[in-house]
C-alpha positions, 0 to 999 in steps of 0.5 A: 789400163784402159783396154785391159787390166790384170786381176790378181786372185790374192787381191780379190780374196784379201778383203773377203778373208779379212771380213770372214766372207763366205761368198763374193760377187765380182763384176767389171764393165765392158765400155764397148757395150759388148757384154759377151765374156772374152777368153780372159774373162772366162779364164779369170772367172775359172781361176777365181772360182777354183781359188774360192773353192780352196778357201771355202769362199763361194763365187756367187756370180761374175757380172759384166756390165755395159753402159746401156744397162745390159749385163752378162751373168756367169751364174745365170748362164750356168758358167760357174760350175 
């Protein structure tokens, strides 16, 4: 959708599993320019991180990108532990 989207961890890891990846980086944009993660962003990051741990595929980072070249990095903020 234009205001939000559903993220399915199965779909996130499908390609990683097919290509024998040992790590992934995920990203999405915030067209508003507000790079702070929403509650939903934090929740799905935790879910993907936990799923990756079970599959032994490390989530290296989740980036939120804005139109004005700003970004938020969950890894840089220590939010992936």
